[in-house]
N, C-alpha and C positions, 0 to 999 in steps of 0.2 A: 575500357570504361573511362569516360571523362567525368571529372566532378561536376556536380550541379552548379549552376551559375546564380543560385539564390539560396537565402536562408529562411527558415521558418520564423514567424513572428508569433505574437499572441493571438491574432485573429482566427487561425484554424480552430483553436479551442472555442472561442466565442461563437463561431459558426456551428460547430458540432453541437455545442450545448443548446443553442436556440433550436436545432433540429429534434431534440429529445423532449420527452414529456414525462410526467410522473408514471412510474410503473414500467418504463422501458428498461431494457438491459443493454449496457454498453460493454463491447468486448475490450478487454485490457490492451490489446495490440492497437486498436483505433485510439484509444486514450493516449498511449504513449506517443503515437504518431502526432497527435494534436499538441501535445505539450513538449515536444522534443526540445524547443529552443528556450522554454521558460525556466526561470530559476526555481530553486527548491521552495521558496516562500509561496510563489505563485502555483506551484504544482500542488502543494497542500491545499491551497485555497480552491483549486479545481476540484479536488477530492471532496472538499466540504460542500462545494456547489452540488455534487452528486447526491450527498446525503440530504441536503436540504431539499432537494426536488425528488427524492425518493426514487433515484435511478440506480439500478443494481449494476455494480461493477462485476464482470465475469473474467476471471483469471484463467479459465480453463485452457484457453488457446495459447498461453505462453510456453514456450519450450523450456526444457531443463537449461539452467544457466550455468555458464562456465564459472567454476569455483576452484579454490586452492585444493590440491590433493587431499589435505587432511580433512577439510570441510566436506569434500565429495564423499570421502569414505564414511563419515558420520552420517550424511544424508542418506546414503544407501542403506547403511546399517538400520537407521530409523524406519525407512520405508519398508525394508524387508521384514522387520520385526512387527510392524503394524500389520502388514499383509498376512503374516502368519499368526498373528494374534497373540504373540509371546513377548510383548513389550515389557511387562512387569517381571517376567521370569528370566530373561536372558541378559537385561542390562546389569552392569556391575552394581553391587550393593551400594557403593558410595556415589554412583552417578546422580548428578543433580536432578535429571529428569525422573529417575526412579524414585528418589527421595520425595520429590514433589507428588508424584502419582501415589505413593504409599500414604502421604499426609492426607491427600484429597480423599483416598478411599477410607480413611479413618473418621472423616467428618460425618457425624450423624445428621441425617436428612429426613424430613418428614413434612407432610402438609400437602394440601391441594393447591398447586401452583396457580391456577387461575383464580381461585378464591383469595389467595395472598395478593395477587396482582390487583384484584378489585379492592381489597383493603388498603393497599398502597394509594390507589387512586382517591380513596375516601379520606386520605390524610394520615394513615397509620404508617409512619415512616419505620417503626420498629420492625416491620416484616421484611425490610430490604435484605437483611442478612439471610433469612430464610430463603428469599427468592434467589439470591446469589448462590448459596449452598446447594440449592436444588438444580441449579443451572451449570454449575461448574463442570460436572461431567459431560454435559453436552458441549461445553467449550473444548474439551479434550477430543470428543468424538469428532467434532467438525475440523478441528485442527489436524487430526490424524489423516483426514481426506486430502490434506494439502501438502503431505510429506513429499520430499524429494524435489522440491521446486525452489531450492536455493536458500531457504529459511529454516533453521533449526527448529525442531518440534517444540522445545521449551519456549522459544521466542514466539512461535505461532500460538501456543496456548496463552502467553501473556497478551498478544494482540486479541485473541478471542475473548479474554477477560476484559479487556478494555471495551470491546464491542458489546459484550453482555451489560457492562456498567451503563454505556450510552443507551442501550435498549431499554433499561430500566428507567432512566432518567427522562427518556423521550416517550414513554408509554402513555397513551391518552385513552386507551380502551380497545376493546376487540380481543381477538386471539393472542394472548401473551406469547405463547410458545412460537407461533409463526412470526410475530413482531421481533422477538428476541433472537430467533435464528437468522432473520434478515440482517440485523446489526452485527451478529457474530461473523456471518459470512462476509459482510462488506468490510470489515477490518481485517479479516484474513486476505481478502483479495487485494486491499490496499497494501498490506505487508509484502505479498509476493510481487505485486506491480512495481512498487518502489525499489525492491530488491532487483527486479529485471532492469529498471531504469539505471540503477547503480552498476549493473553488471554489463552495460553497454548495448543493450537492446536498441536504444536509439540510433547508435551507429550502424547497427545491422539493418534497421529500417531504411536508413539514408542509402546504404549500399544497394538495398533492393529497389529503391526509387531510381537510382542510377542506372541499374540494370534494366528496369522497366522502360526507362526512356530510350535507352540505346536499342533494345529489342524492338520497340514500337517503330522507331525511325528506320531501322534496317528492314523490317517486314513491310513498311509503307513503300520503300524503294523496290523491294523484290516483288511484291505482289500487285503494285500499281494502285492499291487501294488501302483504306484503314483496316488494319488487322483486327480480328475479333478478339475478345478477351480469352477465349479458349486457346487461340493460336499464340497469343502473347505468353500465356501461362506455360504452354507446351515448350516454347522457345527457351524460357527461363527455368525450365525443369522444376516447377513449382505447381501448386495446385490453384484452381481458379479462384478460390476465396483469397488466398495470399495475394494474387496478382490484383484482384480487385482492390485491396487495401492499399497496395503500392500506387495503383492508379488514382485512387481518391486523394492520397497524400500528395502525389505530384500536382494534380489539379489545384489543390488548396495552396500549395507552395507557390505555383506560378501566379495565382491570383494575388497572393500577398505581395509578391515582387512587383507586379504591375501597379498596386497601390502605392508601394514605397517609391517607385519611379516618378509618380505623379506629385510627389511632395519635394519641397526644396528645404532640406534641413541644414542648419549651419554645421560646419565642420568642427569637431571637438579636437583640442589638443591632448597630448598625454598628460599634461598637467591637470586638465579638466577631468579626465578619466580617473586619475589618482585621487583628486579631491572628492569625487563622487564615491569611489571605492572606500576612502577613509570615513566619509560621513555615514555611509550605509552600515560599515562595521561598528561605528560608534553608536548608531541609533539602535542597531540590533543587540548590542551588548546592553545598553541601557534598558531596552525592552525586557530582556531576560532577567536582568536584576529586579526590575519593577514587578514582574510576575512572581519571582521567587519570594519577594517580600510579603506577598499575600498569603503565603504558606506558613505552617509552623517550622520551627528550626530543624526538626527532624525530617519533615517532608522536602524542605528545600535541600537539605544535605543529601538525602537519598536520590532525588533526581540529578543533583549534581554529579554524583558518583556514577550513576547508571547511564548518563548520557555524556559524561566527560566535559561538563560545561566549563571546568577550570583548567582545560588544556591537556588533561590526562586522558588515557583510553577508557572507553566505557567499560563498566564492570558488569559482569553477569549477575543475575539474581542471587546465586550462591555466594559469589564474592562480596556482594553488597550486603548480604544477610550476615556474613561473618563480622563485618565491621559494626553492624548494629545489634548483634545478638538476636537476629531474627531468622526465620526459616525462609527458604525460596518462596513458598506460598504466601507468607505474610509480606515479603518484599513486593511481589506481584500485585497483592491486594492494595497495599499502601500506595504504590506508584499509580495504580488505576485511579484510586481516590483523589490523588494529588493532581494528576492530569485532568481529571474531571474538573476540579475546581478551577485550573488555569483556563480551561475551555469556556468558562462562564465569565471570565474577565473581559 
């Protein structure tokens, strides 16, 4: 297998996004293919583009990701317990996930959720807590459906809670539960997709493209005609849908290369590259500090610990809670509220 003679650029994502319309569903594999060469900030913007255009991200097609043995063991355990319906019974009593679920089960919930949503639209912000409490069990339910895909269940629940919060903030009328569930699923799909990207799925897709190109060229020589997609898939030992994705990616990358070849760009020196990197780092750091300054001291410190913004390792909700005297649930709730504030900046 020979390496590809071109790289991806941002154009494949722009092209793909223009082909979609509100209400469409985008497979996470196609998304990862289109953003393969983009940096993390641009990938986050691409995900926001999907939300703004009401395009559903579907992560069902992502395969299980390679993870460390310890993490793989925990993921299998969580998936098995969810499938058997014994999550609360069989987890250790001190397990952070069990503690969170027990705390959640103890929250009193009542009220008509659609009526409360209408009251929220009418300006009664005091019902937000009721809407949240009534929906947290749904966050857990939908998060459980995504177990075993490279993201721990407690982290999935946290992402689902963020999705719930966005669902409440973006509610403008209609079936609140359907609207809420869309946002929760969208955030869960984002978490799994980003984990897949971090786990090297992009490299796997590139390898598939190389295989597709080599098989296509070989069959063209052997058959004396362009091979069908089914013939290429059979020779690649994969299914037709996967081969189709590789073919689309290959076409997009070739188009991008042709556009690049038509341009004359000045050659940059290593010193120029370093200057750009230093400036980007400084600007990113300044932006983070500016955003954190809009939060309360406790919120800013909580996010700093949770995401390792001062150079340390990110802390779990349980570890962060110990430093603040909070429960994991309270940490997740405060984090969701703080992140929501930042998104408004």
